C-alpha positions as CSV (number, residue, x, y, z in Angstrom):
1,M,70.7,37.6,76.5
2,L,67.1,36.4,76.3
3,R,66.2,33.7,78.7
4,R,64.5,30.7,77.0
5,A,60.9,30.6,77.8
6,P,59.1,27.3,78.7
7,S,57.6,25.6,75.6
8,R,53.9,26.1,75.3
9,L,51.6,24.7,72.6
10,S,49.5,27.9,72.9
11,R,52.5,29.7,71.3
12,I,52.9,27.3,68.4
13,W,50.8,27.1,65.3
14,V,49.4,23.5,65.3
15,P,46.4,23.3,62.9
16,T,45.1,20.1,64.4
17,G,41.5,19.1,64.3
18,G,38.9,19.8,61.6
19,I,40.0,16.9,59.4
20,A,37.9,13.7,59.9
21,S,39.7,10.4,60.3
22,S,39.2,8.0,57.4
23,G,38.3,4.3,58.1
24,D,41.7,3.0,57.0
25,E,44.1,5.8,57.8
26,D,47.8,5.5,56.9
27,G,50.7,7.3,58.6
28,H,50.8,10.1,56.0
29,S,47.1,10.9,56.6
30,K,47.8,11.1,60.3
31,L,50.7,13.5,59.7
32,I,48.2,15.8,57.9
33,R,45.5,15.4,60.5
34,A,47.8,16.0,63.4
35,G,49.1,19.2,61.8
36,F,52.7,18.2,60.8
37,L,52.4,19.1,57.1
38,R,50.1,20.0,54.2
39,Q,50.4,19.2,50.5
40,S,50.8,22.1,48.2
41,Y,51.2,20.2,44.9
42,P,51.6,16.5,43.9
43,G,54.7,15.2,45.6
44,V,55.4,18.6,47.2
45,F,54.6,19.4,50.9
46,N,54.8,22.3,53.3
47,M,56.3,21.5,56.7
48,L,54.3,23.0,59.5
49,P,55.9,23.8,62.9
50,L,55.5,20.3,64.4
51,G,56.9,18.7,61.2
52,R,59.7,21.2,61.1
53,R,60.7,20.2,64.7
54,V,60.8,16.5,63.7
55,Q,62.9,17.4,60.7
56,E,65.3,19.6,62.7
57,K,65.8,16.9,65.3
58,T,66.5,14.3,62.6
59,E,68.9,16.6,60.8
60,N,70.7,17.4,64.1
61,L,71.0,13.8,65.1
62,V,72.4,12.8,61.7
63,G,74.7,15.8,61.5
64,R,76.1,15.1,65.0
65,H,77.1,11.6,63.9
66,M,78.7,12.9,60.7
67,E,80.8,15.3,62.6
68,E,81.6,13.4,65.8
69,S,82.1,9.9,64.3
70,L,83.5,10.8,60.8
71,A,85.0,14.3,61.3
72,A,83.0,15.5,58.4
73,S,82.6,19.2,57.6
74,R,79.2,20.6,56.7
75,L,78.7,22.7,53.6
76,S,75.8,23.8,51.4
77,L,75.9,23.2,47.6
78,S,73.8,25.0,45.1
79,T,70.5,23.4,44.2
80,I,71.1,24.5,40.6
81,S,73.5,22.6,38.5
82,S,74.5,22.8,34.8
83,E,73.5,20.2,32.2
84,A,77.0,20.6,30.8
85,L,78.5,19.2,34.0
86,W,76.2,16.3,34.0
87,S,77.0,15.6,30.4
88,K,80.7,15.6,31.2
89,S,80.1,13.0,33.9
90,G,78.1,10.9,31.4
91,R,75.0,10.7,33.5
92,L,72.7,13.3,31.9
93,Q,70.9,11.0,29.4
94,N,70.6,8.1,31.9
95,V,68.4,10.1,34.3
96,S,67.1,12.9,32.1
97,S,63.5,11.8,32.5
98,E,63.6,12.4,36.2
99,L,65.2,15.9,36.1
100,F,63.6,19.3,36.4
101,R,65.4,21.1,33.6
102,F,65.2,24.7,32.5
103,P,67.2,27.3,30.4
104,D,68.3,30.7,31.7
105,R,67.5,33.8,29.7
106,R,70.5,33.2,27.5
107,G,69.4,29.7,26.7
108,V,72.0,28.0,28.9
109,P,70.5,24.7,30.1
110,Y,70.4,24.1,33.9
111,L,68.7,21.6,36.2
112,L,67.5,21.2,39.8
113,S,69.8,18.7,41.4
114,P,68.4,15.4,42.5
115,T,71.9,14.6,43.8
116,H,75.2,16.4,43.9
117,E,78.1,14.1,42.9
118,E,78.9,16.3,39.9
119,E,78.9,19.5,41.9
120,I,81.0,18.3,44.8
121,T,83.5,16.6,42.5
122,S,83.9,19.7,40.4
123,L,84.4,21.8,43.6
124,V,87.0,19.4,45.0
125,A,88.7,19.2,41.6
126,R,89.2,23.0,41.6
127,T,90.4,23.1,45.2
128,V,92.2,20.0,46.4
129,K,95.5,19.3,44.6
130,S,97.7,17.4,47.1
131,Y,97.5,14.0,48.7
132,K,98.3,15.9,52.0
133,E,94.7,17.4,51.9
134,L,93.2,13.9,52.1
135,P,91.2,12.2,53.6
136,L,88.4,14.7,53.1
137,R,84.8,14.3,54.4
138,L,82.1,16.8,53.3
139,Y,78.4,16.6,54.0
140,Q,75.3,18.6,53.5
141,I,71.6,18.5,54.4
142,T,69.6,20.1,51.7
143,R,66.4,20.0,49.5
144,K,66.5,18.0,46.3
145,Y,64.2,17.6,43.4
146,R,63.1,14.7,41.2
147,D,60.4,14.8,38.6
148,E,58.7,11.6,39.8
149,F,56.3,10.1,37.2
150,R,53.8,9.2,39.9
151,P,54.5,10.7,43.3
152,R,52.9,8.6,46.0
153,H,52.9,7.7,49.7
154,G,53.4,11.2,50.9
155,L,57.0,11.9,52.0
156,L,58.2,8.5,50.9
157,R,58.1,9.3,47.2
158,G,57.9,13.0,46.5
159,R,59.2,15.5,44.0
160,E,60.9,17.7,46.6
161,F,62.7,16.0,49.5
162,T,65.4,16.6,52.1
163,M,68.5,14.5,52.2
164,K,71.8,14.2,54.0
165,D,74.7,13.6,51.6
166,L,78.2,12.7,52.8
167,Y,81.0,12.7,50.2
168,T,84.3,11.1,51.0
169,F,87.6,11.5,49.2
170,D,90.6,9.2,49.8
171,I,94.0,8.7,48.4
172,N,93.7,5.0,47.5
173,L,91.3,2.1,47.4
174,D,92.3,0.7,50.8
175,A,91.7,4.0,52.5
176,A,88.4,4.4,50.7
177,L,87.1,1.0,51.7
178,E,88.1,1.7,55.4
179,T,86.1,4.9,55.1
180,Y,83.2,3.0,53.7
181,H,83.3,0.7,56.7
182,Q,83.4,3.6,59.1
183,V,80.4,5.2,57.5
184,G,78.5,1.9,57.8
185,L,79.2,1.9,61.6
186,A,78.0,5.5,61.9
187,Y,74.8,4.6,60.0
188,S,74.1,1.7,62.3
189,N,74.6,4.0,65.3
190,I,72.2,6.7,63.8
191,F,69.4,4.2,63.3
192,R,70.0,2.6,66.7
193,E,69.7,6.0,68.4
194,M,66.4,6.4,66.5
195,R,65.3,3.0,67.8
196,L,64.6,1.8,64.2
197,P,65.4,-1.9,63.4
198,V,67.2,-1.1,60.1
199,L,68.9,-3.8,58.0
200,A,72.1,-3.0,56.1
201,A,71.6,-4.9,52.8
202,K,74.0,-5.4,49.9
203,A,72.4,-3.5,47.0
204,S,72.8,-2.5,43.3
205,S,74.6,0.8,42.6
206,G,72.3,1.6,39.7
207,D,73.0,4.9,37.8
208,M,75.1,6.2,40.7
209,G,78.1,4.2,39.7
210,G,80.6,2.1,41.5
211,D,80.5,-1.6,42.4
212,L,79.9,-1.6,46.1
213,S,76.8,-0.3,47.9
214,H,74.5,-1.0,50.8
215,E,70.9,0.0,51.4
216,Y,69.7,0.7,55.0
217,I,66.2,-0.9,55.0
218,L,63.4,-0.5,57.5
219,P,61.4,-3.7,57.3
220,T,57.7,-2.9,56.8
221,P,54.8,-4.2,54.7
222,L,54.6,-0.8,53.1
223,G,58.0,-1.0,51.5
224,E,58.8,-1.1,47.8
225,D,62.0,-3.0,48.2
226,R,62.4,-6.7,49.1
227,V,65.3,-7.7,51.3
228,A,66.5,-11.2,52.2
229,S,68.3,-12.1,55.4
230,C,69.7,-15.4,56.6
231,S,68.7,-17.1,59.9
232,S,72.2,-18.3,60.6
233,C,74.8,-16.0,59.0
234,D,75.2,-12.3,58.3
235,Y,73.9,-12.5,54.7
236,V,71.5,-9.6,54.1
237,V,70.8,-8.5,50.5
238,N,68.4,-6.6,48.3
239,E,66.4,-8.9,46.0
240,E,68.0,-7.1,43.0
241,V,71.4,-8.5,43.7
242,A,70.6,-11.7,45.7
243,D,72.6,-14.8,44.9
244,T,70.8,-18.0,44.5
245,V,71.5,-21.7,45.1
246,A,71.6,-24.1,42.2
247,V,68.1,-24.9,41.0
248,K,66.8,-28.4,40.9
249,E,65.4,-29.8,37.6
250,A,61.7,-30.5,37.8
251,P,60.1,-33.7,36.5
252,S,59.2,-33.8,32.8
253,N,55.4,-33.6,33.5
254,V,55.7,-30.3,35.6
255,P,53.0,-27.8,34.7
256,V,54.4,-24.8,32.8
257,G,53.5,-21.1,32.7
258,V,54.6,-18.3,30.4
259,W,55.2,-14.6,31.2
260,R,55.2,-12.3,28.2
261,G,57.2,-9.1,27.7
262,I,58.6,-6.7,25.1
263,T,61.7,-4.6,24.8
264,K,61.6,-0.8,25.0
265,D,62.3,-0.4,21.3
266,R,59.4,-2.8,20.5
267,T,61.6,-5.0,18.3
268,T,61.8,-8.1,20.5
269,L,58.9,-10.0,22.0
270,V,59.7,-12.1,25.0
271,N,58.3,-15.4,26.4
272,V,59.6,-16.5,29.8
273,W,58.8,-20.1,30.5
274,Y,58.7,-21.3,34.1
275,P,57.3,-24.1,36.3
276,T,54.0,-23.2,38.0
277,Q,54.8,-25.5,40.8
278,T,57.9,-27.0,42.3
279,E,59.0,-28.9,45.4
280,S,60.8,-26.7,48.0
281,Q,64.4,-27.8,48.4
282,A,64.4,-26.7,52.0
283,S,61.0,-28.0,53.3
284,G,60.0,-30.5,50.7
285,G,56.6,-28.9,50.3
286,V,55.0,-28.0,47.0
287,R,55.2,-24.3,46.0
288,Q,52.9,-22.6,43.5
289,Y,54.2,-19.9,41.1
290,N,52.5,-17.4,38.8
291,D,53.6,-14.4,36.7
292,A,54.1,-12.2,39.8
293,D,57.0,-14.5,40.8
294,I,59.1,-13.7,37.8
295,N,62.4,-12.1,38.8
296,I,62.5,-9.0,36.6
297,F,66.1,-8.2,37.8
298,A,67.3,-11.6,36.5
299,L,65.5,-11.0,33.2
300,K,67.1,-7.6,32.8
301,S,70.5,-9.1,33.3
302,I,69.8,-11.2,30.3
303,L,67.9,-8.6,28.3
304,P,68.8,-5.1,29.6
305,D,66.3,-3.4,27.1
306,L,63.3,-5.2,28.6
307,D,60.4,-2.8,29.3
308,A,59.4,-4.0,32.8
309,R,56.8,-1.2,33.3
310,I,54.2,-2.7,31.0
311,E,51.5,-4.6,32.9
312,D,49.3,-5.7,29.9
313,V,51.7,-6.4,27.0
314,L,49.4,-8.2,24.6
315,P,48.1,-5.1,22.9
316,L,51.7,-4.1,22.2
317,W,52.4,-7.6,20.8
318,E,49.5,-7.3,18.4
319,A,50.6,-3.8,17.3
320,S,54.2,-4.9,16.8
321,V,53.3,-7.4,14.2
322,G,50.4,-5.5,12.6
323,Q,50.6,-5.0,8.8
324,S,50.9,-1.2,9.2
325,T,52.5,-1.0,12.6
326,Q,55.0,-3.8,12.5
327,S,58.2,-3.1,14.6
328,A,59.1,-6.6,16.0
329,S,61.5,-8.9,14.3
330,T,62.3,-11.4,17.0
331,L,60.4,-13.7,19.4
332,L,62.8,-14.5,22.2
333,N,62.0,-17.6,24.4
334,I,63.8,-17.6,27.8
335,V,63.6,-20.8,29.8
336,D,63.9,-21.2,33.6
337,G,66.5,-23.8,34.6
338,R,64.0,-25.8,36.6
339,L,62.3,-26.9,33.4
340,P,63.8,-30.1,32.0
341,A,66.2,-30.0,29.0
342,S,63.5,-31.8,27.0
343,F,61.3,-28.7,27.3
344,V,63.9,-26.7,25.4
345,D,64.1,-29.5,22.7
346,N,60.3,-29.4,22.2
347,L,60.3,-25.6,22.1
348,E,62.9,-25.6,19.4
349,S,61.2,-28.3,17.4
350,G,57.7,-26.8,17.7
351,A,56.4,-29.9,19.5
352,M,54.8,-27.7,22.2
353,K,51.5,-28.2,24.1
354,V,51.5,-24.6,25.3
355,A,51.0,-21.5,23.2
356,V,54.2,-19.8,22.0
357,W,51.9,-17.1,20.7
358,P,48.8,-16.0,22.6
359,G,45.4,-16.7,21.2
360,V,43.9,-19.6,19.2
361,D,46.8,-19.9,16.8
362,Q,49.7,-21.2,18.9
363,S,52.4,-20.5,16.4
364,S,54.2,-17.1,16.0
365,P,53.8,-15.0,12.9
366,S,56.1,-16.0,10.1
367,S,57.6,-12.5,10.1
368,L,59.3,-13.2,13.4
369,A,62.5,-15.1,14.0
370,N,62.0,-17.5,16.8
371,I,65.1,-17.7,19.1
372,V,65.3,-20.0,22.1
373,H,67.6,-18.8,24.9
374,S,69.4,-21.7,26.5
375,R,68.2,-22.6,30.0
376,V,71.8,-22.2,31.1
377,G,73.3,-18.8,31.8
378,A,76.7,-17.3,30.8
379,D,78.2,-18.7,34.0
380,G,77.2,-22.2,33.1
381,R,74.5,-22.5,35.8
382,P,70.9,-23.2,35.0
383,L,68.9,-19.9,34.8
384,N,66.9,-19.0,37.9
385,L,64.1,-16.7,36.8
386,L,61.9,-16.9,39.9
387,R,62.0,-14.6,42.8
388,I,63.5,-15.7,46.1
389,R,61.1,-16.6,48.9
390,T,61.1,-17.0,52.6
391,G,62.4,-20.5,53.4
392,D,64.8,-20.7,50.5
393,E,68.3,-22.0,51.3
394,C,70.9,-19.4,52.1
395,P,73.5,-19.2,49.2
396,H,76.3,-18.2,51.7
397,C,76.0,-20.8,54.4
398,T,75.0,-24.5,54.7
399,T,72.6,-24.2,57.6
400,G,70.5,-21.0,57.2
401,T,67.3,-20.3,55.4
402,L,66.2,-16.9,54.0
403,R,63.6,-14.6,55.3
404,V,62.3,-12.3,52.6
405,E,60.4,-9.2,53.6
406,K,59.4,-5.8,52.2
407,G,61.2,-2.7,53.4
408,L,61.7,1.0,53.0
409,E,65.1,2.4,52.0
410,L,66.1,5.1,54.5
411,G,69.8,5.4,53.5
412,H,72.3,4.2,50.9
413,T,76.1,4.1,50.8
414,F,78.1,3.9,47.6
415,H,81.8,3.3,47.0
416,L,82.2,5.2,43.8
417,G,85.9,4.7,43.1
418,T,86.9,7.0,40.3
419,R,83.5,7.0,38.6
420,Y,83.3,10.8,38.9
421,S,86.9,11.9,39.7
422,K,88.2,10.6,36.3
423,P,85.7,12.4,34.0
424,L,85.6,15.5,36.1
425,E,89.4,15.5,36.6
426,A,89.5,15.5,40.4
427,T,93.2,14.4,40.8
428,I,95.9,14.8,43.4
429,I,99.6,15.2,43.1
430,T,101.7,12.7,45.0
431,P,105.4,12.6,45.8
432,S,107.6,11.4,42.9
433,S,108.7,8.5,45.1
434,T,105.1,7.2,45.6
435,K,104.5,4.0,43.7
436,L,101.1,3.7,42.0
437,T,99.2,1.0,40.3
438,G,97.7,1.4,36.9
439,S,94.3,2.3,38.4
440,G,95.8,5.1,40.5
441,E,96.0,3.2,43.7
442,L,99.1,3.1,45.9
443,A,101.2,0.1,44.9
444,Q,102.9,-2.4,47.1
445,P,106.7,-2.1,47.6
446,G,108.6,-3.9,44.9
447,S,105.9,-3.7,42.3
448,G,108.1,-1.6,40.0
449,L,105.4,0.9,39.2
450,N,106.1,4.6,39.5
451,R,104.8,7.9,38.2
452,T,106.0,11.4,38.5
453,S,104.4,13.9,40.7
454,Q,103.1,15.9,37.7
455,Q,100.7,13.3,36.4
456,G,98.3,13.2,39.3
457,I,96.0,10.3,40.2
458,P,92.2,10.4,40.4
459,I,90.7,10.6,43.9
460,Q,88.9,7.6,45.3
461,M,85.3,8.7,46.2
462,G,82.3,7.6,48.1
463,C,78.8,9.0,48.5
464,H,76.5,8.2,51.4
465,G,72.9,9.4,51.6
466,I,70.2,9.4,54.3
467,G,66.7,10.5,53.4
468,I,65.7,13.0,56.1
469,S,62.1,13.6,54.9
470,R,61.8,9.9,54.1
471,I,62.7,8.9,57.7
472,I,59.8,11.1,58.9
473,G,57.4,9.4,56.5
474,A,58.7,6.0,57.3
475,V,58.5,6.4,61.1
476,A,55.0,7.7,60.7
477,E,54.0,4.7,58.7
478,H,55.9,2.1,60.7
479,L,55.1,3.1,64.3
480,A,51.6,4.6,64.0
481,D,48.6,2.7,65.5
482,E,44.9,3.2,65.5
483,R,45.2,6.0,68.0
484,G,47.8,8.1,66.2
485,L,51.5,8.6,65.5
486,N,54.1,7.3,67.8
487,W,57.5,9.0,67.7
488,P,60.8,7.7,69.1
489,V,62.1,10.3,71.6
490,A,65.1,11.1,69.5
491,V,63.0,12.7,66.8
492,A,59.7,13.5,68.4
493,P,58.4,17.1,68.1
494,Y,58.4,17.1,71.9
495,S,59.4,14.1,73.9
496,C,56.9,14.8,76.7
497,V,53.7,16.8,77.0
498,I,52.2,18.1,80.2
499,I,48.4,18.4,80.3
500,P,47.0,20.4,83.2
501,G,43.5,19.4,84.3
502,R,40.7,21.7,85.3
503,G,41.6,23.9,88.2
504,V,45.4,23.4,87.9
505,A,47.1,26.8,87.9
506,D,49.7,27.7,85.3
507,E,52.3,28.0,88.0
508,E,51.7,24.4,88.9
509,A,52.3,23.2,85.3
510,L,55.5,25.3,85.3
511,E,56.6,23.6,88.5
512,V,56.2,20.2,86.9
513,Y,58.0,21.5,83.7
514,G,60.9,22.7,85.7
515,N,60.9,19.6,87.9
516,I,61.4,17.4,84.9
517,L,64.2,19.5,83.5
518,S,66.0,19.8,86.9
519,S,67.5,16.3,86.9
520,L,68.8,15.5,83.4
521,G,70.1,11.9,83.2
522,P,71.4,10.1,80.1
523,C,68.3,11.0,78.2
524,G,69.1,14.7,78.5
525,A,69.9,15.2,74.8
526,H,66.4,14.1,73.9
527,L,64.4,15.4,76.9
528,D,62.1,18.2,75.5
529,P,58.9,18.8,77.4
530,V,56.0,21.1,76.4
531,I,53.0,22.4,78.2
532,D,49.6,22.0,76.5
533,D,48.0,25.2,77.8
534,R,45.5,25.7,75.0
535,A,41.9,26.5,75.8
536,K,40.6,23.0,75.2
537,S,39.1,20.3,77.4
538,V,41.3,17.6,78.9
539,P,39.7,14.8,76.9
540,W,40.3,16.8,73.6
541,K,44.0,17.3,74.7
542,L,44.5,13.6,75.5
543,N,43.1,12.6,72.1
544,D,45.3,15.2,70.4
545,A,48.3,14.0,72.3
546,D,47.7,10.5,71.1
547,L,47.3,11.7,67.5
548,V,50.4,13.8,67.6
549,G,52.4,10.9,69.1
550,Y,54.2,12.4,72.1
551,P,56.3,9.5,73.6
552,V,55.3,10.5,77.2
553,I,52.1,12.2,78.4
554,I,51.9,13.7,81.9
555,V,48.4,14.5,83.1
556,L,47.8,16.7,86.2
557,G,44.3,15.5,87.1
558,K,42.5,14.3,90.3
559,G,45.6,12.8,91.9
560,W,47.4,16.1,91.5
561,H,44.9,18.0,93.6
562,S,44.8,15.4,96.4
563,S,48.4,14.3,96.7
564,R,50.5,15.9,94.1
565,H,50.6,12.8,92.0
566,A,50.7,13.1,88.2
567,E,49.4,10.4,85.8
568,V,52.3,9.3,83.5
569,Q,51.3,7.6,80.2
570,C,53.4,5.9,77.6
571,R,51.6,4.1,74.8
572,T,54.7,2.4,73.4
573,L,55.6,0.8,76.7
574,K,52.0,0.3,77.9
575,V,52.6,2.4,81.0
576,M,50.0,4.3,83.0
577,E,51.0,5.1,86.5
578,L,50.4,7.7,89.2
579,V,53.8,9.2,90.2
580,H,54.6,11.7,92.9
581,I,56.2,15.0,91.8
582,D,59.4,14.1,93.6
583,D,59.7,10.9,91.7
584,L,58.7,12.3,88.4
585,P,62.2,13.2,87.0
586,Q,63.4,9.7,87.5
587,M,60.3,8.2,86.0
588,V,60.5,10.4,82.9
589,T,64.3,9.7,82.6
590,D,63.7,6.0,82.8
591,L,61.0,6.1,80.1
592,H,63.1,8.2,77.8
593,T,66.0,5.8,78.2
594,R,63.8,3.0,77.0
595,L,62.3,4.9,74.2
């Protein structure tokens, strides 16, 4: 058996240096400059040795929690899936624009999987037949593909990415919800071990299906999601599905703004009327609003076909009513519930002081049917068409206020129910004495519902993802500073770098290396030192160590020659101390425990 050799940077390809730092350098640029990765095509990256070490550690940490906490078995599903299977699940057309699609030489259509619900359900449907084989937990860590329209932010929004997917299969709804809860606890432990302050926010299930999901959000100004959390209760939610308190009607003289939109089929033009200033119900101060404050998610719940991607809609308005290009037949006016009822009356009667139609002529073309949407929604409450803000009242308690912040989604859990098991026929046979509800759940005694063992019931499913490559990009962005990257010890390429100074023999560096490893404490799982024995100057190595982001730096400099003291540096904890070699293991252990 080969004995593991000490880790040395001279034996690893680290193409660092040679790339100048830009003035306003983001975390992704630091990943490239420090030698973690290189871009090959838009949204596609090659992981270099340092990047691969971070990815492997992230994968191993996540996998350990899947197996130890959830008793999940790891498998590997094919990257290639058939369009026929995705058509059978009913999902192909909804996400077709994001798929890499191709035919084989016989013309059979296939795709590169951006997700594997269809494949795993098909596999289980062919294999699992009895309730005795449940519960079942299967996970994989694999590359996935999505044809992003505009790849951006490096690893955060790419066309090729690595994800962990956990798929759960249970006999009934109660068991599935208990599994969902257990997965949530495992996710919290994963991000806690990574030292990431992740929020579990109630979220939309989107095209995935199901009616229960949570996103695991890392708060950061670089995020694309907005998440609200209460100062008093445990209410945490993505803006898409946030509840709101009842809106207060503004005075009749409130200034009014209008946001204009259009539907995807270009048949309906949309005016959204809202107050440009209101009095805050929480603080009593005056708030200003503009078009950026319109809640697109609330609008799409009213008008699902709204094309929210268009920034300048006026050219489309003009074209939609042109003599030779006319497509629009309706002008829809949607009114925020803060505006007084008299505003709706004036809108319907035409007694408006603001332009229903942009331009000099305030009236809409005669070819359009003007429709005024009531300021009251289907639930009988006044429409709230403005985005939530920090300081808004919490809709779930009487004392709290909301804090709204941007964040990056690192993970997502979904309770799928029978969304895939029904169309893909993943069913189980139960004993003839088992009582079942009409939805395939185990019934309560005395319900009078019964089915024979030959009919089978659809399996209750869940799918739970964590973006491995996204975590790497998010940590780089979130923890980097002006000096470089700054990894948590759990996923750092190496948790500790030893830099020998001039005149320090290799045997002395090896002594320090062995000394650190000789006394493993609670940090042992993450303790991973490396010797920087490259033929570079000490100042160059120190700058490079800061750029790479090693959590702990140990320098064998002047103090080493005189009294066998090493300088221990930790940028995160603002530590710089001279430590005797005998005390070094405890010092390194203490730092790792805090990192």
